N, C-alpha and C positions, 0 to 999 in steps of 0.2 A: 678463468684462474678466479678466485674467490679470498676477500681479504678475512680479516678476524671477526670482521664486523659482518659477514655475511655478503658485501656490497661484492657486485663483479667489476674485477679491474681489468685493466688492459683494452678497454673500450672507450670510446671518446666521450670526455662527459657532456651530460645534458646542463646546457648553459640556461636553460629556460627560455632563449630567446626564439623570437619567430622572425619570420621575412616581413621585409616592410610591408605595410598594409597600403592595399590601394585605396587613393583618394574618393571622393563619392561622384565627383565627376567621370573619373576613371571608369568607376564600378557602371555609372548609368550607360556612358559609351561602348560597354562592354554588352550591356542588355540591348544596346540598339544600331549594331553595327551597320545596317543596311541604309538606316536614317544618317548615320554620321559619315559613310563614305558619299551616299550622295549629295549632302549637304557639302560635303569637299569638293566636289566635282564642280557643283553650280558656283560656290566660293571663286574657283579656279579659275570656270568660264568666266562670271561674271569678271574676274582681275583681269583678264588678257581682253575681253574686251572695252572694258576700259581704259587701256589702253591703245587701242585703235584709233584711226582716224572716224570721222562721221561716215565718208565713205568705206571704209572699210567693215564698218558694223553693219552698214545696209548691205553691203554685197554679204558679210557671212550671215545674215538673218534669212535673204532670200535663196540662198543655196542651201538652205537648212528648212525652209518652210515645207511643211507636209500637205503641199496643194496637189490641184487637181493634175497640172502640168505637170509634175514630179511622179506622180502615180502613173502616167501614160508613158512615162520614158523609161518609167523601172529603177526610180530613184526612191526605192521603197524606206531604204535608212533613214529617209527623213523622217519619218513617224516617229525612231528614235531620238536619232538627234535634234530634235525640236524640242524633245524634253528635257534639255540642258540648257535652256537658254529663258531667264527670268524676263521677261516684254510685259510690257504693259503697266507696270510698277515700277518703285525703286526694287533696286538688285535685293537690298539688305530684308526689306519687306518681305518679298516673294519667299527668299531662303529663309526666316524666321520662319514664318507658314510652314514651309515642308516641315521644318525640325518640330513645328508642336505637333501639328497633324497625322504626319508620316511618324512621328516618335512616339507618339500614342498609339498609333497604330498598332506599331510593331509591338510595344512595350503589351499591348493585350490579346495581338493575337499572333504574335513572332514573325520574323522577318520574312516567310516564303507565304503566309497570307496577303500582311500587310502589302510587300511586293506585288502580289498580284491583283491585289485590288486596286492600287496604284496603277500600273500596267493595263488591266481589263479598261478601268475609266479614261487612260490617254488613248490608250489606243482603238478600242469603241467608239467612245467619241468624235474621234479624226477619221476612221472610216464612214460613220455614220451622216456627219455633217459634209464630207468631201465628197462623198457617195451623193447626195443628195442636191451638191453644186454641179457634181457630172451629168445630171437629170437635168439640171437645168439648163447646162450649156449645150445639150442633145434636144431638148425641146426649144432651145433658142428664146429662153425665157430671159427679158430684159435684168440685166445688174447681177448677173454670174461672172463671176472671174474665175479665169482657168490660173493665173498667177496669185492668187490671193496670199496674203500675209498672215500664217499659221503657224506661229511658233509659241511655246510656253509652259511654264508648268500645270497651267489653272484646270485643265478637265482633270487629270490625276488626282491633283489636290481635292477640288468640288467630288470627285467619287471618292476620296478616301472618309471628306469629311460628312458625305452624306450616309456609307456604312459605319461610321462611326454613330450617327444621329441613330440610325436604323437600328441600332444593337443597343442602343442607353436606355436609361428610365423613360420610364412612362410618358413623366412629362419634356424629357428632349423629343421623343419621338412626336408626341401630340402638338407641341407649340414650335421646336426649336425645326423642324422638315418644313413644316407650312411657312414659316417667315424665312428660312433660306428661299423656298421653292419662291416665295413671293417677290424678292430683291433680285434673283435673279431674272424673273420673266419682267419684272420693270424695267431692268437694262436691259433687257432686249427689247424692250418696249419703244422705248427711249434712242437706242444707239444704231439699233437694227443691222446688229455687224453679227458675221458668219459665227464668232466665236462666242457671244452671249447665246445664242442658240445651244452651240458647243456646253455651254455651262451647265443648261437645263436639263440637256442627253447626259449628260457626265452625272448630273444628281439622279437621275434615275438609274443610272447603271451601279452606282454607289448602292443605291436601295436594294435593287433589286440582289447585288452580292450578298447583302446584310441578311435576306429570305433564304440560303440557301444553308444547308445543315453543315457545310463545310466551315462555315463561320460560326453559324449558330451551335453547336455543337462542340467549339472548340474551348476547353477550358480556360477564362479567362486569369487573367495574370494581374496580381491586387498590388 
């Protein structure tokens, strides 16, 4: 039905109102759901651990370390649960580093590729370092430990940063990668810890991932 002016009647009038607009934080989180979820998990675990006794925290980390002993008894799930603990640095610092690095990777590559690079670095460096430790144990080389403490986000984080640098601008590739590699090598030379060697492995895995067509040909977000 129309009125004399030709306007349609009987329909809902258009008030010109739009639905509530999402704020910048909500819009950003909608673009990086993987990072937001992972940061939330890390925060919850860190909050829970902060409320535990010192012995309780040590027991939790011991049971979730991805070491040779756990691999031998079939506790392969520790390779994943170990990535839910921020260790070696203040929790807020580790979580902030994840938010920046993984968030940037997800923004540029999408959740699937960013998650794949992180998991590739985390699992790959864990398997290679623990495999080397197992060989040392079999060969009875001094210094090898079957119950080593090996938890944290650093392998996946370093691999993600390596992938970002490997796909960055020429100055980042030319200077950023060597500087990061030198810093990690120096830490390994000074501390002689298994994790320090794992960081170098993770960096190599991240750079390797950046050379794949799967990442190089993906349209980058701006």
